[in-house]
Each structure stands twice: as C-alpha cells, then as structure tokens.
C-alpha positions in Angstrom: 105.7 -27.5 70.6 108.3 -29.4 72.7 111.8 -28.0 73.3 113.1 -30.8 71.1 111.1 -29.5 68.1 111.5 -25.7 68.5 114.0 -25.7 65.7 111.2 -26.4 63.3 109.5 -23.1 64.3 112.1 -20.9 62.5 113.9 -20.8 59.2 117.5 -21.9 59.0 119.7 -19.1 60.5 119.5 -16.1 58.1 117.1 -18.1 56.0 114.5 -15.3 56.2 117.1 -12.7 55.3 118.1 -14.9 52.3 114.7 -14.0 50.8 112.5 -15.8 48.4 113.5 -17.1 45.0 111.9 -18.0 41.7 113.4 -20.6 39.4 112.3 -20.8 35.7 113.3 -23.8 33.7 114.1 -23.7 29.9 114.6 -27.4 28.8 116.0 -26.9 25.3 119.5 -27.9 24.2 121.2 -28.4 20.8 122.4 -31.8 22.1 122.0 -33.7 25.4 125.5 -34.2 26.9 126.3 -37.8 28.0 126.7 -36.9 31.7 123.6 -34.7 32.0 120.6 -35.9 34.1 118.6 -32.6 34.0 115.2 -32.2 32.4 116.3 -31.3 28.9 115.0 -31.6 25.3 117.4 -31.9 22.4 116.2 -29.7 19.5 119.3 -29.6 17.3 117.6 -31.9 14.7 114.6 -29.6 14.2 114.3 -27.1 11.4 114.5 -23.4 12.2 110.8 -22.8 11.9 109.8 -25.9 13.9 112.3 -25.0 16.6 111.1 -21.4 16.9 107.5 -22.5 17.1 108.2 -25.0 19.8 110.1 -22.4 21.9 107.3 -19.9 21.5 104.8 -22.5 22.7 106.9 -23.3 25.6 107.5 -19.7 26.7 103.7 -19.1 26.5 103.1 -22.2 28.6 105.7 -21.1 31.1 104.1 -17.7 31.5 100.6 -19.2 31.8 101.8 -21.6 34.5 103.7 -18.8 36.4 100.6 -16.6 36.3 98.3 -19.3 37.6 100.7 -20.2 40.5 101.4 -16.6 41.4 97.7 -15.8 41.7 96.8 -18.5 44.2 98.4 -17.1 47.3 100.4 -14.2 48.7 104.0 -15.0 47.8 106.8 -13.1 49.5 108.7 -10.4 47.7 111.1 -12.0 45.2 114.8 -11.4 46.0 116.3 -13.6 43.3 115.3 -15.0 39.9 117.2 -17.8 38.3 116.6 -18.9 34.7 118.2 -22.3 34.1 118.1 -25.3 31.8 118.8 -26.8 29.5 120.3 -23.9 27.6 118.2 -20.7 28.1 120.3 -18.8 25.7 119.2 -21.1 22.9 116.0 -19.1 22.9 115.8 -16.2 20.4 116.7 -12.9 22.2 113.1 -11.6 22.3 111.8 -14.8 23.9 114.7 -14.9 26.4 113.9 -11.3 27.4 110.3 -12.3 27.9 111.2 -15.1 30.2 113.5 -12.9 32.3 110.8 -10.2 32.6 107.9 -12.6 33.4 108.4 -12.8 37.2 108.2 -9.1 37.6 104.9 -9.1 35.8 103.3 -11.6 38.2 105.1 -11.1 41.5 106.6 -8.3 43.5 110.3 -7.9 43.0 112.7 -6.5 45.6 114.5 -3.3 44.4 117.8 -5.1 44.5 116.5 -8.4 43.0 119.3 -10.6 41.6 118.5 -12.0 38.2 120.7 -14.8 36.9 120.6 -16.6 33.5 122.5 -19.7 32.6 124.4 -19.5 29.3 126.3 -21.9 27.2 129.3 -20.5 25.4 128.1 -21.9 22.1 125.0 -19.8 22.1 126.3 -16.7 23.8 126.1 -14.0 21.2 126.3 -10.2 21.7 122.6 -9.8 20.8 121.7 -12.4 23.5 123.6 -10.5 26.2 122.2 -7.1 25.0 118.7 -8.6 25.4 119.5 -9.9 28.9 120.9 -6.6 30.1 117.9 -4.7 28.8 115.5 -7.2 30.5 117.2 -6.7 33.9 119.5 -9.7 34.2 122.5 -8.6 36.2 124.3 -12.0 36.4 125.1 -14.7 33.9 126.4 -18.2 34.7 128.5 -19.6 31.8 128.8 -23.4 31.5 132.5 -23.4 30.5 133.2 -26.8 32.2 136.7 -26.9 30.9 139.2 -25.0 28.8 140.8 -28.2 27.4 139.5 -29.3 24.0 139.9 -33.0 24.8 138.0 -32.8 28.1 135.2 -30.8 26.3 135.0 -33.6 23.7 134.7 -36.3 26.4 131.9 -34.3 28.1 130.3 -33.9 24.6 130.4 -30.1 25.0 130.3 -28.5 21.5 132.1 -25.2 22.1 135.7 -24.5 21.7 137.7 -23.2 24.7 138.1 -19.8 23.1 134.3 -19.4 22.9 134.1 -19.0 26.6 136.5 -16.0 26.6 134.5 -14.5 23.8 131.3 -14.9 25.8 132.8 -13.3 28.9 133.8 -10.3 26.8 130.4 -10.1 25.2 128.6 -10.1 28.5 130.9 -7.4 29.9 130.4 -5.3 26.7 126.6 -5.6 27.0 126.7 -4.3 30.6 125.9 -7.5 32.5 127.1 -6.7 35.9 128.5 -10.1 37.1 129.8 -13.1 35.3 130.2 -16.6 36.8 131.9 -19.6 35.2 131.1 -23.3 35.9 133.8 -25.9 35.8 133.8 -29.7 36.0 136.8 -31.6 37.3 137.6 -35.3 37.4 136.5 -36.1 33.9 138.1 -39.4 32.6 141.2 -38.6 30.7 141.7 -35.1 32.3 145.2 -34.8 33.6 146.6 -32.3 36.0 148.0 -30.0 33.3 144.6 -29.8 31.7 142.9 -28.9 35.0 145.5 -26.3 36.0 145.2 -24.9 32.5 141.5 -24.5 33.0 142.0 -22.8 36.3 144.6 -20.4 34.9 142.2 -19.5 32.0 139.4 -18.7 34.5 141.7 -16.5 36.6 142.9 -14.8 33.4 139.4 -13.9 32.4 138.8 -11.9 35.6 135.3 -13.2 36.3 133.5 -12.5 39.6 132.4 -16.0 40.6 133.5 -19.7 39.9 131.6 -22.9 40.6 133.8 -26.1 40.5 132.0 -29.4 40.6 133.3 -33.0 40.6 131.9 -34.9 37.7 129.0 -37.0 38.8 128.0 -40.3 37.2 124.2 -40.9 37.0 122.9 -44.3 36.1 120.2 -43.0 33.8 122.7 -41.2 31.5 124.9 -42.4 28.6 128.0 -41.8 30.7 126.5 -43.8 33.6 125.7 -46.7 31.3 129.2 -46.6 29.8 130.8 -46.6 33.2 128.6 -49.5 34.3 129.6 -51.4 31.1 133.3 -50.8 31.7 133.8 -48.9 28.5 134.6 -45.7 30.3 136.5 -45.6 33.6 134.7 -44.2 36.6 136.0 -41.0 38.1 138.7 -41.6 40.6 137.9 -40.3 44.1 141.6 -39.6 44.9 142.1 -37.7 41.7 139.0 -35.7 42.3 140.2 -34.8 45.7 143.5 -33.6 44.2 141.6 -31.5 41.6 139.4 -30.1 44.4 142.4 -29.0 46.4 144.1 -27.5 43.4 141.1 -25.5 42.6 140.9 -24.1 46.1 144.6 -23.3 46.1 144.7 -21.6 42.7 141.4 -19.6 43.2 142.3 -18.5 46.7 145.7 -17.2 45.5 143.8 -15.2 42.8 141.6 -13.5 45.4 138.5 -15.7 45.4 136.9 -16.7 48.7 135.4 -20.1 49.0 132.0 -19.4 50.6 130.5 -22.8 49.9 131.7 -26.4 49.1 131.9 -25.8 45.4 131.6 -22.0 45.0 134.1 -19.2 45.0 133.4 -15.4 44.9 135.6 -12.3 44.8 133.5 -10.8 47.6 130.3 -11.1 49.4 128.5 -9.1 46.8 129.5 -11.7 44.1 128.0 -14.6 46.0 125.1 -16.3 44.3 122.1 -15.0 46.3 119.8 -17.5 44.7 121.9 -20.6 45.5 122.6 -19.3 49.1 118.9 -19.3 49.5 118.8 -23.1 48.7 121.7 -23.8 51.1 119.9 -22.0 53.9 116.8 -24.2 53.4 114.8 -21.2 52.2 111.7 -21.1 50.1 111.4 -20.8 46.4 108.9 -21.3 43.6 109.9 -23.4 40.6 108.1 -23.1 37.2 108.6 -25.1 34.1 109.4 -28.6 33.0 111.2 -30.5 35.8 111.3 -27.5 38.1 111.3 -27.9 41.9 109.8 -25.7 44.6 110.0 -25.6 48.4 108.0 -23.9 51.1 107.8 -24.6 54.8 109.1 -28.1 54.6 106.9 -29.0 51.6 108.6 -29.8 48.3 106.9 -30.2 44.9 108.0 -30.7 41.3 106.7 -30.6 37.8 106.8 -33.4 35.1 110.0 -33.8 33.1 108.0 -34.3 29.9 107.9 -31.3 27.7 105.1 -32.8 25.6 102.9 -33.2 28.6 103.6 -29.8 29.9 102.8 -28.1 26.5 99.6 -30.1 26.1 98.4 -29.0 29.5 99.0 -25.4 28.7 97.8 -25.3 25.1 95.4 -22.6 24.1 91.9 -23.6 25.2 93.2 -26.3 27.6 91.4 -26.3 30.9 93.3 -28.7 33.1 92.1 -28.4 36.8 94.5 -26.7 39.2 94.8 -27.3 42.9 94.8 -24.7 45.7 98.4 -23.8 44.8 97.7 -23.2 41.2 99.4 -26.4 40.1 98.0 -29.1 37.7 97.9 -32.2 39.9 98.4 -34.6 36.9 101.8 -32.9 36.1 103.2 -32.6 39.6 104.4 -34.6 42.5 105.1 -33.5 46.1 106.4 -34.6 49.4 106.1 -33.2 52.9 109.4 -33.6 54.8 109.1 -35.2 58.2 111.2 -34.0 61.1 114.0 -36.4 60.4 114.3 -35.4 56.7 114.2 -31.7 57.6 116.9 -32.2 60.2 119.1 -34.1 57.7 118.7 -31.4 55.1 119.4 -28.6 57.5 122.6 -30.2 58.5 123.7 -31.1 55.0 122.8 -27.7 53.5 124.0 -25.6 56.4 127.4 -27.2 56.6 127.9 -26.5 52.8 128.4 -22.8 53.7 131.6 -21.6 55.1 129.8 -19.9 58.1 128.1 -23.2 58.9 125.1 -23.1 61.1 124.0 -22.5 64.7 123.0 -25.6 66.7 119.5 -24.0 67.4 118.7 -24.6 63.8 118.8 -28.4 64.1 117.5 -30.9 66.6 119.7 -31.4 69.7 122.8 -33.3 68.6 124.4 -36.0 70.8 127.5 -34.6 72.4 129.5 -37.8 71.8 128.6 -37.7 68.1 129.7 -34.1 67.8 133.0 -34.9 69.6 133.5 -37.8 67.3 133.0 -35.7 64.2 135.4 -33.1 65.6 138.0 -35.7 66.5 137.8 -37.1 63.0 138.7 -33.6 61.7 135.4 -33.2 59.8 133.8 -30.3 61.8 134.6 -27.6 64.3 132.3 -26.7 67.1 133.5 -23.4 68.5 132.0 -20.0 69.3 128.6 -21.4 69.2 128.7 -22.5 65.6 129.0 -25.8 63.8 131.2 -25.6 60.7 132.7 -28.1 58.3 136.5 -28.2 58.1 138.3 -28.2 54.7 138.4 -32.0 54.9 134.8 -32.2 56.1 133.7 -30.2 53.0 135.0 -32.8 50.7 133.6 -35.6 52.9 130.4 -33.9 53.8 128.4 -37.1 53.7 130.6 -38.7 56.3 130.5 -35.5 58.5 126.7 -35.4 58.6 126.5 -39.2 59.2 128.8 -38.8 62.2 126.9 -35.8 63.6 123.6 -37.8 63.4 125.3 -40.6 65.3 124.5 -43.1 62.5 127.7 -43.2 60.5 125.4 -43.4 57.5 126.5 -42.0 54.2 124.0 -39.4 52.8 124.1 -37.3 49.7 126.8 -34.7 49.8 130.4 -34.1 49.0 132.1 -31.5 46.9 129.8 -31.7 44.0 
C-alpha cells in the first residue's frame, strides 16, 4: 500500500476503542410528523388487536433477521446497542423488553455495554421504563423537541410540555441510569423566548445529556412540500445560528460540555457511546426496516417497506440470504471508494470536539489547511485538526476548504 493510502489501513483514531454497535429499528408511530423523513409506519388508526398483532409480527421478524445475520460471521463484541425508530416505546412493555434483550441472545455483549432506547413523551409510562430497566437498558433518549406548546403543534408532536418532565421522573424512578433529551430549534414561528424557555426547562430537569438539532427540511416530507409551495416559511439560517449559540451558552453555564456539534453531556461518562462510534467511522450492524450498517468501508441498508420486510420473514418464508445473512431483495449496499471514505472521515472526525489526527485522512494540501485556518473554521495545532466554534456551525464549508474544493458537502449543526 502506498504511503498516500496508509490511512485506509487503520480505523479512525480511537475507532477501534469506540467498539462495535448494533442498531435495531422499530418503525411504528401513532402519527408521522410533518418534518420526519425516517422509515416509520403510522399505526394510530389501527384497532388495539390489529396493532398488537402487527407489532408482534414485526418483533418476531426482527429477531429472525438478527439471528440470521449474527450467525453468518464472527462479529466483534458489542459495546453499544441502540433501539430507535419510529417510537420504540409504542411497543407493549413485554415486546419492548424482548427487543432490548435480543442482541444479547445472538451476540457477545461487553460487560459494560451501553443500551439506549428512544422514547417519546406521549408513550413513556412507568411500566415502560420498568420493563426497560429490567431488560438492561441503561439509557433513554426522550424526544422532547420543545417545551413550547405552539412549537410542538407546528412540529405535529402530540405530547404536552409537561409530559416530558413526567417521563424524566418516571425513568429515574424506574432506575434507568441516564436520561437524554432531544431538542429541535429553528422551527417556523419559534421566537427567542420559546427557545430559551425550552433550554431552561431542560436545565431544570437535571438530565445527563442533551442533543440540540437545527430543524431540517426534507423534500419528501409534508413540511418540505409546504416550504416548497410557500405556505410555510423556510427556517432562517441566521435565526438558527442564534439559537445554536444560545443553546451552547445556556447549556455550558449549566455544566454541560459540548463534545460534538449538536451534543452536550455532563461528563465523559454521559456521552452517547453509540453515536460516538458513528462519528469515529466505526463499524455497526443495523437490523430492521430502514436500518443501516457499516463495516470496513462497506455500507448496506434494508428496505423502508414494513410490508415487504414482514412478508420476507413470515413463518415458513424461505427467502435466500447472502453470505452476510441478508436477503438481497430487501437490501442495498455501497462500497465507499477512497475519496468517499476520506470525505466521511473528515466530516465525522471534525464533528467531535477532539477532532482528528492528520494520519487518519489522506495528506491534506498545506495551502488548503492554511486557508481553512485563516477563515476561522479549523485549528491545526499540537498535531490535531479541530473545528472551531464557527467551523462547527459551518462544517460543510470547513470540509470543502480542507479538501481544496470549496465544495459544500453535507454537514452543519444538525
């Protein structure tokens, strides 16, 4: 291997130490919010019996799929499990516990494995958290999004602000070790008072971790179509920058450390180990509708169709599987070339406060680095490349300058 490509022969710095993760996707929601572009299935219109039957079929399919993929090769020891959606807590407690425990049945878990489950305040009941704690979940991520009733209505979230506080208390009472809250800023109609009120509410709840994301507009969503039609204003970049700076100021004053573009933790132990694995370009297995996986520069994903997924895993179904245990008709994949891997390593590594070491990426042009430094987007000192506070918000520009292209790539504070 040439010197120019030796960076491909090792994981991103600390990537191996970041471990190996498993992501399980539960697609069900009461209602699909207008801004959401995740693989979700609205089941609010189903009767109780039909909904329960559908969920039990899905959990059985998920477990069958996980077992088949786990059996095909020697996977590393699992250091983090993340159950996302959708709304995993829409599952009955016994099914949710079954999903949480499924990885430990099929794969080897590290003694200190981190197990995170996403929760929506509207479905976060004491029995749910009791089941999670008993099944080994030590972290919940609550999708609060806002503590302002008007903003929640615009986002089509169906919980009241006080439901989030009740969910935090219920999680604590059940013995769940760590509680994280997700917030969205820059929603049309959100004013400064509403945003500061949400931040104050988060601080007052004493949670361990906060994720704050700028509202994204996706063309294939109701919100995206409304913005395109001019019936809803697009998020204002300048306003989102103000909200971002306010979040950093308020949360820092409250003792949170910003360890990644959009994530704040009260200490290193409260960081999301699973998400850090993503940002370090690590490897992970994804199982379920719409789930993604990555190993050694190869990425694959599963169909977003719940119906197709269930049909392929129905009792008696015998769909052929490939050498990785996947059903080819339900999956797609890509093998990243050197240029794509280099781009991802820069983009992901710079998301973290500690940045990355230059040996983890192809040799960078000295003039390009100097230009990014002069623009105030990165620092290059003590052998490390790190984004500045301005560079974090303008991460696409920072990476484009470092690559000497000036091209805008996916990134930013979201």
